[in-house]
N, C-alpha and C positions, 0 to 999 in steps of 0.2 A: 759181716757181723751177724751173730745170731740174735734174733727178736721173736717175740711171741705175737701170733696173730690175735688181734683184738676181737675177732669174731669166734673163731673155733678154738683157739688156744694152742695150736701147734706151733712148734719153733720152726722158723724158716731163715734162710740165709737172705739178708737184705742187701739190696744193691745200693741203697742209699738210707740215711737215717730218718727220712720222712714217711717211709712205708709203714702203714699200720696192718695191712692184711697180707695173707701169704699168697693169695691169688685173686683173680678178678671175681671169681665165684663168690667168695667171702665178702668182698667189697659190696657185691650187688645184694647179697643176703643181708648184710649189715644194714644197708640203706632201706630195704624192705622192713626190717625190724624197727628202725627209727621212724619211718614215714608211712608204712603201709604199701601194699601193692598198687600199681598204677590202676587208676580206676575206682579203688575203694573210697578214696578220699572225695572224689567227685560225686559218687553215689551218696555218701553220708551228707555232703553239703546240699545236694538236691532235696534229699529227705528233709534235712532241717529247714530249708527254705519253704517247703510245702506246709510243714507244721507251723512255721511262723505266719505264713500267709492265711491259714486257716484260724489261727488264734486272733490275728488282726481283724478278720472278717467277722469273727464272734464278738470281739470288743466294739467293732464299729456299729454293730446292730443294737448293742445294749446301751450305747451313749447317745446323747442328744447330738444332732448335727451342728447346732449353733447355740449360743448363749443369747438369751433375749433380754429385752430391757427389764421385763419383769423378774427375770432371775437375778438381775444386778440389784434392783431394789430390795429384793428379799434378803440379801446378804448384808 
């Protein structure tokens, strides 16, 4: 059965109806397109964690560490 590759658009002869890609290379390249290359995601997550930690540290220095009874009486 002739099918069209979901990545490159070439027609190929499929051995079964579940095939989406003409070859393993197109399968891998389509995976990279969906998820990014290996290591890219981990680097982005590490960068985001550093930014969040810096933001949390900045917020912690600007806020009081505990609510006092005086603060409760004033509200």
